[in-house]
N, CA, C, O and CB atoms as a CASP TS submission, in Angstrom:
PFRMAT TS
TARGET T0000
AUTHOR 0000-0000-0000
METHOD Language model
MODEL 1
PARENT N/A
ATOM      1  N   MET     1      -4.953  -2.466 -41.756  1.00  0.00           N
ATOM      2  CA  MET     1      -5.740  -3.590 -41.238  1.00  0.00           C
ATOM      3  C   MET     1      -4.801  -4.388 -40.261  1.00  0.00           C
ATOM      4  O   MET     1      -5.187  -4.745 -39.148  1.00  0.00           O
ATOM      5  CB  MET     1      -6.295  -4.528 -42.453  1.00  0.00           C
ATOM      6  N   ASN     2      -3.702  -4.610 -40.688  1.00  0.00           N
ATOM      7  CA  ASN     2      -2.680  -5.354 -39.934  1.00  0.00           C
ATOM      8  C   ASN     2      -2.440  -4.686 -38.445  1.00  0.00           C
ATOM      9  O   ASN     2      -2.320  -5.287 -37.378  1.00  0.00           O
ATOM     10  CB  ASN     2      -1.291  -5.356 -40.812  1.00  0.00           C
ATOM     11  N   PHE     3      -2.407  -3.352 -38.675  1.00  0.00           N
ATOM     12  CA  PHE     3      -2.042  -2.740 -37.367  1.00  0.00           C
ATOM     13  C   PHE     3      -3.042  -2.799 -36.478  1.00  0.00           C
ATOM     14  O   PHE     3      -2.749  -2.756 -35.283  1.00  0.00           O
ATOM     15  CB  PHE     3      -1.655  -1.409 -37.450  1.00  0.00           C
ATOM     16  N   ILE     4      -4.269  -2.895 -36.842  1.00  0.00           N
ATOM     17  CA  ILE     4      -5.514  -3.088 -35.728  1.00  0.00           C
ATOM     18  C   ILE     4      -5.357  -4.306 -35.225  1.00  0.00           C
ATOM     19  O   ILE     4      -5.251  -4.374 -34.001  1.00  0.00           O
ATOM     20  CB  ILE     4      -7.040  -3.005 -36.269  1.00  0.00           C
ATOM     21  N   LYS     5      -5.306  -5.426 -35.934  1.00  0.00           N
ATOM     22  CA  LYS     5      -5.384  -6.789 -35.533  1.00  0.00           C
ATOM     23  C   LYS     5      -3.922  -6.782 -34.563  1.00  0.00           C
ATOM     24  O   LYS     5      -4.037  -7.276 -33.442  1.00  0.00           O
ATOM     25  CB  LYS     5      -5.448  -7.953 -36.989  1.00  0.00           C
ATOM     26  N   ASN     6      -2.767  -6.320 -34.906  1.00  0.00           N
ATOM     27  CA  ASN     6      -1.423  -6.397 -34.041  1.00  0.00           C
ATOM     28  C   ASN     6      -1.905  -5.599 -32.601  1.00  0.00           C
ATOM     29  O   ASN     6      -1.655  -6.008 -31.468  1.00  0.00           O
ATOM     30  CB  ASN     6       0.066  -5.502 -34.930  1.00  0.00           C
ATOM     31  N   PHE     7      -2.554  -4.532 -32.896  1.00  0.00           N
ATOM     32  CA  PHE     7      -2.817  -3.661 -31.630  1.00  0.00           C
ATOM     33  C   PHE     7      -3.794  -4.305 -30.699  1.00  0.00           C
ATOM     34  O   PHE     7      -3.682  -3.992 -29.513  1.00  0.00           O
ATOM     35  CB  PHE     7      -3.386  -2.240 -32.008  1.00  0.00           C
ATOM     36  N   ILE     8      -4.781  -5.195 -31.050  1.00  0.00           N
ATOM     37  CA  ILE     8      -5.720  -6.032 -30.416  1.00  0.00           C
ATOM     38  C   ILE     8      -4.873  -7.116 -29.481  1.00  0.00           C
ATOM     39  O   ILE     8      -4.979  -7.253 -28.262  1.00  0.00           O
ATOM     40  CB  ILE     8      -6.656  -6.746 -31.570  1.00  0.00           C
ATOM     41  N   LYS     9      -4.007  -7.847 -30.384  1.00  0.00           N
ATOM     42  CA  LYS     9      -3.246  -8.864 -29.826  1.00  0.00           C
ATOM     43  C   LYS     9      -2.202  -8.512 -28.922  1.00  0.00           C
ATOM     44  O   LYS     9      -1.709  -9.322 -28.137  1.00  0.00           O
ATOM     45  CB  LYS     9      -2.728  -9.570 -30.771  1.00  0.00           C
ATOM     46  N   ASP    10      -1.828  -7.228 -29.025  1.00  0.00           N
ATOM     47  CA  ASP    10      -0.656  -6.741 -28.110  1.00  0.00           C
ATOM     48  C   ASP    10      -1.195  -6.616 -26.657  1.00  0.00           C
ATOM     49  O   ASP    10      -2.189  -5.918 -26.458  1.00  0.00           O
ATOM     50  CB  ASP    10      -0.043  -5.252 -28.615  1.00  0.00           C
ATOM     51  N   GLU    11      -0.585  -7.261 -25.643  1.00  0.00           N
ATOM     52  CA  GLU    11      -0.910  -7.143 -24.297  1.00  0.00           C
ATOM     53  C   GLU    11       0.117  -6.637 -23.506  1.00  0.00           C
ATOM     54  O   GLU    11       0.225  -7.027 -22.344  1.00  0.00           O
ATOM     55  CB  GLU    11      -1.308  -8.304 -23.794  1.00  0.00           C
ATOM     56  N   ASP    12       0.913  -5.790 -23.997  1.00  0.00           N
ATOM     57  CA  ASP    12       1.965  -5.134 -23.051  1.00  0.00           C
ATOM     58  C   ASP    12       1.411  -4.143 -22.423  1.00  0.00           C
ATOM     59  O   ASP    12       1.907  -4.003 -21.305  1.00  0.00           O
ATOM     60  CB  ASP    12       3.168  -4.606 -23.672  1.00  0.00           C
ATOM     61  N   GLY    13       0.473  -3.285 -22.703  1.00  0.00           N
ATOM     62  CA  GLY    13      -0.193  -2.372 -22.104  1.00  0.00           C
ATOM     63  C   GLY    13      -1.218  -2.914 -20.955  1.00  0.00           C
ATOM     64  O   GLY    13      -1.451  -2.219 -19.966  1.00  0.00           O
ATOM     65  N   VAL    14      -1.675  -3.890 -21.096  1.00  0.00           N
ATOM     66  CA  VAL    14      -2.524  -4.534 -20.259  1.00  0.00           C
ATOM     67  C   VAL    14      -1.805  -5.018 -18.987  1.00  0.00           C
ATOM     68  O   VAL    14      -2.233  -4.960 -17.834  1.00  0.00           O
ATOM     69  CB  VAL    14      -3.153  -5.619 -20.980  1.00  0.00           C
ATOM     70  N   THR    15      -0.546  -5.540 -19.451  1.00  0.00           N
ATOM     71  CA  THR    15       0.191  -6.165 -18.306  1.00  0.00           C
ATOM     72  C   THR    15       0.830  -4.854 -17.531  1.00  0.00           C
ATOM     73  O   THR    15       1.040  -5.041 -16.333  1.00  0.00           O
ATOM     74  CB  THR    15       1.419  -7.322 -18.869  1.00  0.00           C
ATOM     75  N   ALA    16       1.126  -3.716 -17.990  1.00  0.00           N
ATOM     76  CA  ALA    16       1.587  -2.594 -17.404  1.00  0.00           C
ATOM     77  C   ALA    16       0.457  -1.969 -16.118  1.00  0.00           C
ATOM     78  O   ALA    16       0.670  -1.534 -14.986  1.00  0.00           O
ATOM     79  CB  ALA    16       1.832  -1.563 -18.673  1.00  0.00           C
ATOM     80  N   ILE    17      -0.765  -2.166 -16.897  1.00  0.00           N
ATOM     81  CA  ILE    17      -1.865  -1.711 -16.129  1.00  0.00           C
ATOM     82  C   ILE    17      -2.054  -2.604 -14.793  1.00  0.00           C
ATOM     83  O   ILE    17      -2.198  -2.123 -13.669  1.00  0.00           O
ATOM     84  CB  ILE    17      -3.142  -1.742 -17.037  1.00  0.00           C
ATOM     85  N   GLU    18      -2.030  -3.887 -15.079  1.00  0.00           N
ATOM     86  CA  GLU    18      -1.998  -4.812 -14.068  1.00  0.00           C
ATOM     87  C   GLU    18      -1.149  -4.586 -12.933  1.00  0.00           C
ATOM     88  O   GLU    18      -1.531  -4.461 -11.769  1.00  0.00           O
ATOM     89  CB  GLU    18      -1.694  -5.940 -14.570  1.00  0.00           C
ATOM     90  N   TYR    19       0.280  -4.533 -13.444  1.00  0.00           N
ATOM     91  CA  TYR    19       1.238  -4.078 -12.526  1.00  0.00           C
ATOM     92  C   TYR    19       0.981  -2.831 -11.715  1.00  0.00           C
ATOM     93  O   TYR    19       1.221  -2.847 -10.508  1.00  0.00           O
ATOM     94  CB  TYR    19       2.372  -3.903 -13.206  1.00  0.00           C
ATOM     95  N   ALA    20       0.476  -1.682 -12.347  1.00  0.00           N
ATOM     96  CA  ALA    20       0.400  -0.585 -11.774  1.00  0.00           C
ATOM     97  C   ALA    20      -0.792  -0.697 -10.494  1.00  0.00           C
ATOM     98  O   ALA    20      -0.626  -0.324  -9.332  1.00  0.00           O
ATOM     99  CB  ALA    20       0.145   0.440 -12.907  1.00  0.00           C
ATOM    100  N   LEU    21      -1.913  -1.267 -11.030  1.00  0.00           N
ATOM    101  CA  LEU    21      -2.971  -1.711 -10.077  1.00  0.00           C
ATOM    102  C   LEU    21      -2.433  -2.600  -8.941  1.00  0.00           C
ATOM    103  O   LEU    21      -2.825  -2.348  -7.802  1.00  0.00           O
ATOM    104  CB  LEU    21      -4.061  -2.482 -10.837  1.00  0.00           C
ATOM    105  N   LEU    22      -1.707  -3.459  -9.110  1.00  0.00           N
ATOM    106  CA  LEU    22      -1.264  -4.421  -8.149  1.00  0.00           C
ATOM    107  C   LEU    22      -0.173  -3.431  -6.958  1.00  0.00           C
ATOM    108  O   LEU    22      -0.162  -3.516  -5.730  1.00  0.00           O
ATOM    109  CB  LEU    22      -0.380  -5.805  -9.114  1.00  0.00           C
ATOM    110  N   ALA    23       0.484  -2.721  -7.660  1.00  0.00           N
ATOM    111  CA  ALA    23       1.571  -1.675  -6.925  1.00  0.00           C
ATOM    112  C   ALA    23       0.655  -0.671  -6.088  1.00  0.00           C
ATOM    113  O   ALA    23       0.988  -0.316  -4.957  1.00  0.00           O
ATOM    114  CB  ALA    23       2.603  -0.701  -8.155  1.00  0.00           C
ATOM    115  N   ALA    24      -0.506  -0.238  -6.699  1.00  0.00           N
ATOM    116  CA  ALA    24      -1.349   0.771  -5.920  1.00  0.00           C
ATOM    117  C   ALA    24      -1.928  -0.104  -4.638  1.00  0.00           C
ATOM    118  O   ALA    24      -1.916   0.333  -3.487  1.00  0.00           O
ATOM    119  CB  ALA    24      -2.666   1.452  -6.942  1.00  0.00           C
ATOM    120  N   VAL    25      -2.396  -1.304  -4.982  1.00  0.00           N
ATOM    121  CA  VAL    25      -3.111  -1.918  -3.910  1.00  0.00           C
ATOM    122  C   VAL    25      -2.071  -2.459  -2.705  1.00  0.00           C
ATOM    123  O   VAL    25      -2.483  -2.618  -1.556  1.00  0.00           O
ATOM    124  CB  VAL    25      -3.986  -3.126  -4.551  1.00  0.00           C
ATOM    125  N   ILE    26      -0.936  -2.673  -3.019  1.00  0.00           N
ATOM    126  CA  ILE    26       0.073  -2.877  -2.097  1.00  0.00           C
ATOM    127  C   ILE    26       0.409  -1.654  -1.391  1.00  0.00           C
ATOM    128  O   ILE    26       0.418  -1.647  -0.160  1.00  0.00           O
ATOM    129  CB  ILE    26       1.205  -3.419  -2.714  1.00  0.00           C
ATOM    130  N   ALA    27       0.648  -0.763  -1.977  1.00  0.00           N
ATOM    131  CA  ALA    27       0.744   0.687  -1.401  1.00  0.00           C
ATOM    132  C   ALA    27      -0.247   0.987  -0.383  1.00  0.00           C
ATOM    133  O   ALA    27       0.105   1.409   0.719  1.00  0.00           O
ATOM    134  CB  ALA    27       0.575   1.739  -2.479  1.00  0.00           C
ATOM    135  N   VAL    28      -1.554   0.782  -0.705  1.00  0.00           N
ATOM    136  CA  VAL    28      -2.711   1.129   0.247  1.00  0.00           C
ATOM    137  C   VAL    28      -2.632   0.295   1.460  1.00  0.00           C
ATOM    138  O   VAL    28      -2.884   0.798   2.554  1.00  0.00           O
ATOM    139  CB  VAL    28      -4.120   0.915  -0.414  1.00  0.00           C
ATOM    140  N   VAL    29      -2.280  -1.020   1.338  1.00  0.00           N
ATOM    141  CA  VAL    29      -2.014  -2.004   2.175  1.00  0.00           C
ATOM    142  C   VAL    29      -1.072  -1.587   3.136  1.00  0.00           C
ATOM    143  O   VAL    29      -1.288  -1.609   4.348  1.00  0.00           O
ATOM    144  CB  VAL    29      -1.617  -3.098   1.527  1.00  0.00           C
ATOM    145  N   MET    30       0.018  -1.189   2.580  1.00  0.00           N
ATOM    146  CA  MET    30       1.004  -0.781   3.545  1.00  0.00           C
ATOM    147  C   MET    30       0.895   0.508   4.416  1.00  0.00           C
ATOM    148  O   MET    30       1.442   0.703   5.502  1.00  0.00           O
ATOM    149  CB  MET    30       2.141  -0.686   2.857  1.00  0.00           C
ATOM    150  N   LEU    31       0.033   1.398   3.680  1.00  0.00           N
ATOM    151  CA  LEU    31      -0.461   2.574   4.502  1.00  0.00           C
ATOM    152  C   LEU    31      -1.097   2.242   5.614  1.00  0.00           C
ATOM    153  O   LEU    31      -0.764   2.521   6.766  1.00  0.00           O
ATOM    154  CB  LEU    31      -1.320   3.407   3.837  1.00  0.00           C
ATOM    155  N   VAL    32      -2.272   1.474   5.154  1.00  0.00           N
ATOM    156  CA  VAL    32      -3.256   0.940   6.282  1.00  0.00           C
ATOM    157  C   VAL    32      -2.518   0.449   7.530  1.00  0.00           C
ATOM    158  O   VAL    32      -2.658   0.874   8.677  1.00  0.00           O
ATOM    159  CB  VAL    32      -4.147  -0.299   5.737  1.00  0.00           C
ATOM    160  N   GLY    33      -1.621  -0.624   7.055  1.00  0.00           N
ATOM    161  CA  GLY    33      -0.839  -1.144   8.274  1.00  0.00           C
ATOM    162  C   GLY    33      -0.139  -0.366   8.999  1.00  0.00           C
ATOM    163  O   GLY    33      -0.196  -0.478  10.224  1.00  0.00           O
ATOM    164  N   ALA    34       0.788   0.729   8.305  1.00  0.00           N
ATOM    165  CA  ALA    34       1.577   1.514   9.043  1.00  0.00           C
ATOM    166  C   ALA    34       0.670   2.535   9.958  1.00  0.00           C
ATOM    167  O   ALA    34       1.155   3.175  10.891  1.00  0.00           O
ATOM    168  CB  ALA    34       2.536   2.220   8.082  1.00  0.00           C
ATOM    169  N   LYS    35      -0.543   2.596   9.617  1.00  0.00           N
ATOM    170  CA  LYS    35      -1.152   3.780  10.296  1.00  0.00           C
ATOM    171  C   LYS    35      -1.681   2.814  11.550  1.00  0.00           C
ATOM    172  O   LYS    35      -1.622   3.320  12.671  1.00  0.00           O
ATOM    173  CB  LYS    35      -2.459   4.739   9.296  1.00  0.00           C
ATOM    174  N   ALA    36      -2.077   1.764  11.456  1.00  0.00           N
ATOM    175  CA  ALA    36      -2.643   0.861  12.530  1.00  0.00           C
ATOM    176  C   ALA    36      -1.420   0.464  13.561  1.00  0.00           C
ATOM    177  O   ALA    36      -1.555   0.459  14.785  1.00  0.00           O
ATOM    178  CB  ALA    36      -3.332  -0.544  11.808  1.00  0.00           C
ATOM    179  N   LEU    37      -0.318   0.163  12.929  1.00  0.00           N
ATOM    180  CA  LEU    37       0.685  -0.091  13.804  1.00  0.00           C
ATOM    181  C   LEU    37       1.355   1.214  14.652  1.00  0.00           C
ATOM    182  O   LEU    37       1.897   1.098  15.751  1.00  0.00           O
ATOM    183  CB  LEU    37       1.683  -0.786  12.980  1.00  0.00           C
ATOM    184  N   GLY    38       1.213   2.368  13.970  1.00  0.00           N
ATOM    185  CA  GLY    38       1.610   3.556  14.483  1.00  0.00           C
ATOM    186  C   GLY    38       0.713   4.015  15.693  1.00  0.00           C
ATOM    187  O   GLY    38       1.182   4.585  16.678  1.00  0.00           O
ATOM    188  N   SER    39      -0.698   3.697  15.521  1.00  0.00           N
ATOM    189  CA  SER    39      -1.478   4.140  16.394  1.00  0.00           C
ATOM    190  C   SER    39      -1.575   3.190  17.811  1.00  0.00           C
ATOM    191  O   SER    39      -1.796   3.609  18.947  1.00  0.00           O
ATOM    192  CB  SER    39      -2.716   4.310  15.666  1.00  0.00           C
ATOM    193  N   GLY    40      -1.337   1.750  17.375  1.00  0.00           N
ATOM    194  CA  GLY    40      -1.076   0.894  18.451  1.00  0.00           C
ATOM    195  C   GLY    40       0.073   1.147  19.291  1.00  0.00           C
ATOM    196  O   GLY    40      -0.020   0.899  20.493  1.00  0.00           O
ATOM    197  N   LEU    41       1.297   1.674  18.740  1.00  0.00           N
ATOM    198  CA  LEU    41       2.548   1.982  19.176  1.00  0.00           C
ATOM    199  C   LEU    41       2.289   3.243  20.274  1.00  0.00           C
ATOM    200  O   LEU    41       2.611   3.241  21.463  1.00  0.00           O
ATOM    201  CB  LEU    41       3.523   2.342  17.864  1.00  0.00           C
ATOM    202  N   SER    42       1.657   4.249  19.574  1.00  0.00           N
ATOM    203  CA  SER    42       1.469   5.542  20.299  1.00  0.00           C
ATOM    204  C   SER    42       0.855   5.302  21.646  1.00  0.00           C
ATOM    205  O   SER    42       1.293   5.830  22.668  1.00  0.00           O
ATOM    206  CB  SER    42       0.576   6.518  19.492  1.00  0.00           C
ATOM    207  N   ASP    43      -0.356   4.345  21.612  1.00  0.00           N
ATOM    208  CA  ASP    43      -1.106   4.206  22.754  1.00  0.00           C
ATOM    209  C   ASP    43      -0.354   3.224  23.743  1.00  0.00           C
ATOM    210  O   ASP    43      -0.592   3.344  24.945  1.00  0.00           O
ATOM    211  CB  ASP    43      -2.512   3.726  22.379  1.00  0.00           C
ATOM    212  N   SER    44       0.491   2.311  23.335  1.00  0.00           N
ATOM    213  CA  SER    44       1.291   1.659  24.090  1.00  0.00           C
ATOM    214  C   SER    44       2.313   2.439  24.898  1.00  0.00           C
ATOM    215  O   SER    44       2.506   2.203  26.091  1.00  0.00           O
ATOM    216  CB  SER    44       1.841   0.795  23.330  1.00  0.00           C
ATOM    217  N   PHE    45       3.001   3.426  24.177  1.00  0.00           N
ATOM    218  CA  PHE    45       3.749   4.388  24.765  1.00  0.00           C
ATOM    219  C   PHE    45       3.094   5.374  25.767  1.00  0.00           C
ATOM    220  O   PHE    45       3.610   5.707  26.834  1.00  0.00           O
ATOM    221  CB  PHE    45       4.305   5.062  23.760  1.00  0.00           C
ATOM    222  N   THR    46       2.007   5.761  25.342  1.00  0.00           N
ATOM    223  CA  THR    46       1.279   6.601  26.353  1.00  0.00           C
ATOM    224  C   THR    46       0.897   5.851  27.533  1.00  0.00           C
ATOM    225  O   THR    46       1.160   6.375  28.616  1.00  0.00           O
ATOM    226  CB  THR    46       0.055   7.208  25.785  1.00  0.00           C
ATOM    227  N   ALA    47       0.334   4.742  27.523  1.00  0.00           N
ATOM    228  CA  ALA    47       0.259   3.934  28.607  1.00  0.00           C
ATOM    229  C   ALA    47       1.411   3.797  29.657  1.00  0.00           C
ATOM    230  O   ALA    47       1.331   4.049  30.859  1.00  0.00           O
ATOM    231  CB  ALA    47       0.002   2.776  28.106  1.00  0.00           C
ATOM    232  N   LEU    48       2.594   3.306  28.900  1.00  0.00           N
ATOM    233  CA  LEU    48       3.813   3.206  29.559  1.00  0.00           C
ATOM    234  C   LEU    48       4.097   4.520  30.222  1.00  0.00           C
ATOM    235  O   LEU    48       4.352   4.528  31.426  1.00  0.00           O
ATOM    236  CB  LEU    48       4.894   2.801  28.625  1.00  0.00           C
ATOM    237  N   ALA    49       4.074   5.558  29.573  1.00  0.00           N
ATOM    238  CA  ALA    49       4.614   6.955  30.082  1.00  0.00           C
ATOM    239  C   ALA    49       3.707   7.275  31.285  1.00  0.00           C
ATOM    240  O   ALA    49       4.216   7.861  32.241  1.00  0.00           O
ATOM    241  CB  ALA    49       4.527   8.222  28.881  1.00  0.00           C
ATOM    242  N   ALA    50       2.436   6.945  31.314  1.00  0.00           N
ATOM    243  CA  ALA    50       1.428   7.297  32.255  1.00  0.00           C
ATOM    244  C   ALA    50       1.785   6.397  33.564  1.00  0.00           C
ATOM    245  O   ALA    50       1.440   6.789  34.679  1.00  0.00           O
ATOM    246  CB  ALA    50      -0.098   7.018  31.626  1.00  0.00           C
ATOM    247  N   LYS    51       2.489   5.178  33.381  1.00  0.00           N
ATOM    248  CA  LYS    51       2.892   4.270  34.588  1.00  0.00           C
ATOM    249  C   LYS    51       4.279   4.735  35.085  1.00  0.00           C
ATOM    250  O   LYS    51       4.664   4.301  36.171  1.00  0.00           O
ATOM    251  CB  LYS    51       2.960   2.644  34.161  1.00  0.00           C
ATOM    252  N   ILE    52       5.053   5.573  34.388  1.00  0.00           N
ATOM    253  CA  ILE    52       6.165   5.837  34.874  1.00  0.00           C
ATOM    254  C   ILE    52       6.198   7.285  35.497  1.00  0.00           C
ATOM    255  O   ILE    52       5.931   8.288  34.836  1.00  0.00           O
ATOM    256  CB  ILE    52       7.093   5.599  33.881  1.00  0.00           C
ATOM    257  N   LYS    53       6.550   7.304  36.830  1.00  0.00           N
ATOM    258  CA  LYS    53       6.497   8.677  37.385  1.00  0.00           C
ATOM    259  C   LYS    53       7.831   9.226  37.719  1.00  0.00           C
ATOM    260  O   LYS    53       8.612   8.661  38.485  1.00  0.00           O
ATOM    261  CB  LYS    53       5.657   8.718  38.605  1.00  0.00           C
ATOM    262  N   ILE    54       8.085  10.443  37.066  1.00  0.00           N
ATOM    263  CA  ILE    54       9.246  10.986  36.952  1.00  0.00           C
ATOM    264  C   ILE    54       9.417  11.986  38.436  1.00  0.00           C
ATOM    265  O   ILE    54       8.703  12.973  38.613  1.00  0.00           O
ATOM    266  CB  ILE    54       9.279  11.769  35.463  1.00  0.00           C
ATOM    267  N   THR    55      10.286  11.622  39.252  1.00  0.00           N
ATOM    268  CA  THR    55      10.247  12.617  40.454  1.00  0.00           C
ATOM    269  C   THR    55      11.578  13.543  40.594  1.00  0.00           C
ATOM    270  O   THR    55      11.664  14.367  41.504  1.00  0.00           O
ATOM    271  CB  THR    55      10.073  11.746  41.854  1.00  0.00           C
TER
END
């Protein structure tokens, strides 16, 4: 019976899950930001290359 009470009171697993979810959200935000930044840089370099004429 004490095992069940201790198990219910133990919050270590909950904390680990919260950190894992937080890390996953941060990773997704970083990936979305990198993709947006990459697309913007690609467009900028493409426009710059179109303006530069190599003779």
